[in-house]
RONU-565331 format. One line per 2 residues: number of its first residue (from 0); their letters; for each residue z, y, x of C-alpha. Coordinates in steps of 0.05 Angstrom, whole numbers, plus 5000, padded with zeros to 4 digits. Layout:
N
NUM = A = Z/Y/X  ...
//
This chain:
234
0 = MN = 4990/4213/3692  5014/4283/3692
2 = AN = 4996/4342/3642  4935/4370/3681
4 = QR = 4906/4297/3690  4917/4290/3613
6 = RY = 4881/4349/3598  4828/4333/3643
8 = YL = 4812/4264/3617  4819/4294/3544
10 = TR = 4766/4346/3557  4718/4296/3590
12 = FK = 4726/4256/3530  4713/4313/3483
14 = LM = 4650/4330/3518  4625/4259/3515
16 = PY = 4575/4240/3465  4613/4183/3437
18 = IT = 4585/4188/3372  4513/4173/3399
20 = YA = 4544/4117/3443  4576/4084/3380
22 = LL = 4514/4089/3338  4473/4058/3396
24 = LL = 4527/4003/3406  4527/3988/3333
26 = TV = 4449/3977/3333  4452/3932/3392
28 = LM = 4504/3890/3363  4466/3883/3295
30 = YV = 4405/3864/3337  4443/3809/3371
32 = AE = 4468/3787/3301  4394/3786/3279
34 = TL = 4376/3743/3340  4430/3694/3326
36 = LG = 4417/3683/3252  4344/3667/3268
38 = GS = 4306/3724/3299  4295/3797/3285
40 = SN = 4221/3784/3258  4246/3734/3203
42 = SQ = 4242/3768/3135  4300/3727/3105
44 = VL = 4343/3749/3167  4328/3819/3156
46 = LQ = 4342/3813/3081  4410/3782/3100
48 = VG = 4430/3834/3145  4411/3888/3101
50 = AN = 4338/3916/3107  4314/3964/3055
52 = FG = 4279/3930/2999  4270/3964/2932
54 = PL = 4283/3905/2884  4349/3890/2914
56 = VA = 4368/3964/2920  4350/3970/2846
58 = QG = 4399/3914/2833  4456/3954/2858
60 = EW = 4455/3939/2936  4456/4012/2955
62 = WR = 4494/3992/3019  4419/3975/3045
64 = LI = 4404/4050/3049  4455/4054/3105
66 = AA = 4450/3983/3134  4376/3987/3145
68 = MF = 4378/4046/3194  4416/3998/3244
70 = IH = 4366/3942/3241  4305/3932/3280
72 = IG = 4245/3889/3277  4229/3862/3348
74 = LM = 4253/3881/3418  4203/3937/3428
76 = HI = 4224/3969/3363  4299/3972/3384
78 = AT = 4284/3995/3454  4237/4048/3435
80 = NG = 4284/4076/3382  4347/4065/3427
82 = VM = 4317/4107/3484  4298/4165/3434
84 = IY = 4366/4164/3402  4399/4167/3468
86 = AV = 4355/4226/3492  4357/4266/3428
88 = GT = 4421/4247/3400  4462/4266/3461
90 = QI = 4433/4338/3460  4445/4349/3382
92 = EN = 4517/4324/3389  4532/4372/3448
94 = LF = 4500/4427/3410  4528/4410/3339
96 = GH = 4587/4374/3357  4612/4299/3338
98 = WR = 4621/4300/3264  4557/4347/3252
100 = ML = 4518/4298/3290  4542/4238/3252
102 = VI = 4532/4271/3187  4461/4289/3208
104 = YL = 4444/4223/3227  4472/4185/3170
106 = VS = 4441/4233/3116  4375/4231/3151
108 = GV = 4374/4155/3149  4399/4148/3077
110 = IG = 4348/4202/3049  4291/4173/3092
112 = NI = 4301/4107/3064  4308/4131/2992
114 = TS = 4241/4171/3005  4212/4108/3027
116 = LA = 4233/4070/2962  4204/4131/2919
118 = FG = 4137/4137/2948  4125/4081/3003
120 = QL = 4088/4016/2992  4117/3977/2935
122 = NA = 4162/3917/2947  4159/3935/3021
124 = LS = 4214/3911/3071  4235/3966/3118
126 = AG = 4285/3973/3174  4295/4018/3230
128 = AS = 4333/4078/3259  4270/4119/3259
130 = TS = 4289/4154/3193  4352/4177/3230
132 = LF = 4313/4195/3292  4266/4239/3251
134 = GL = 4327/4270/3223  4347/4290/3298
136 = FG = 4277/4317/3308  4287/4360/3239
138 = AF = 4353/4387/3264  4321/4410/3331
140 = LF = 4265/4441/3287  4315/4479/3250
142 = LG = 4348/4510/3309  4279/4539/3322
144 = VG = 4281/4571/3261  4349/4587/3245
146 = YR = 4369/4611/3314  4300/4635/3336
148 = QE = 4336/4692/3372  4354/4642/3426
150 = PY = 4296/4625/3469  4317/4557/3482
152 = FK = 4322/4538/3408  4257/4576/3393
154 = MA = 4221/4533/3449  4253/4467/3425
156 = GR = 4235/4479/3357  4166/4486/3373
158 = QF = 4167/4426/3414  4195/4383/3363
160 = MT = 4150/4412/3309  4095/4387/3358
162 = LI = 4130/4316/3363  4139/4307/3289
164 = VL = 4064/4325/3273  4037/4280/3327
166 = NL = 4081/4223/3305  4063/4229/3230
168 = VI = 3989/4230/3249  3996/4166/3293
170 = DL = 4037/4138/3232  3977/4150/3190
172 = FM = 3933/4100/3230  3993/4047/3229
174 = PS = 3997/4016/3161  4062/3975/3181
176 = VD = 4097/4042/3200  4142/4075/3138
178 = IW = 4112/4143/3140  4147/4164/3079
180 = GH = 4216/4147/3110  4198/4191/3171
182 = IG = 4178/4247/3129  4241/4243/3086
184 = GA = 4283/4235/3147  4254/4294/3185
186 = AA = 4263/4338/3121  4334/4315/3107
188 = GF = 4349/4326/3183  4324/4400/3177
190 = LT = 4363/4414/3114  4429/4383/3136
192 = AA = 4428/4423/3200  4419/4486/3163
194 = AL = 4477/4467/3116  4523/4448/3172
196 = AL = 4499/4503/3224  4517/4502/3299
198 = PA = 4591/4519/3320  4610/4591/3310
200 = RY = 4601/4607/3384  4526/4604/3377
202 = GK = 4528/4655/3322  4537/4651/3248
204 = LP = 4487/4637/3196  4483/4671/3125
206 = VW = 4524/4631/3080  4473/4629/3029
208 = QR = 4427/4598/3077  4476/4541/3089
210 = VV = 4490/4534/3013  4418/4528/2995
212 = GA = 4409/4475/3051  4466/4431/3022
214 = VI = 4443/4441/2950  4371/4416/2967
216 = VV = 4396/4359/3005  4442/4335/2950
218 = AA = 4387/4348/2898  4335/4314/2935
220 = AV = 4376/4251/2948  4386/4249/2868
222 = VL = 4315/4263/2847  4287/4215/2902
224 = GY = 4340/4163/2881  4318/4167/2808
226 = LG = 4241/4163/2826  4252/4103/2871
228 = MA = 4293/4064/2819  4244/4081/2762
230 = RY = 4192/4048/2804  4229/3983/2805
232 = AG = 4258/3988/2736  4249/3930/2685
//
């Protein structure tokens, strides 16, 4: 392989949304593990692999806040989330870059799960990538605000605002859906996108705006974590 070919394949790899692919692969592998252990609808299996469950998180099992975003309950759950993560995640990764996409995804998922502990149904078991997915929605919403001078971002922001609102309205009529996780994930995605910003080629955001976004994300995680643990104290 000559130098030109190496540069070609390296460029192709850099453009590939490999973070999105890796997240999807990990999600599928986790679902396979659930199935082999006894089924993705078995509550004991879900607890075993890391579903979000307040009493256990309060006992120090904080890793569940991360693991839960890769766990799904039933084939329809993982199929729906998987398709949406691919559709939206590849776009976010192409715009923000690989590591920014990963940070938005993980931070949104964790804060969404913490929000669920703070305000969701007490002692409820929750799992799924929808907290992270709503974070990706929130990131697109931020683009419509922070980069509104770009017609595409302005239009996309409006579309994702509509998508978020419609989904939350639907959530109100579905008691089994973790609406607080969705709200927390969307807000975290918006703020994390503000803190990270797009690469410089899209224009620079004011430093104060990025700092405010980062401070609010950290403060929200601390406050929500305290509120969540307070509910399960004792």
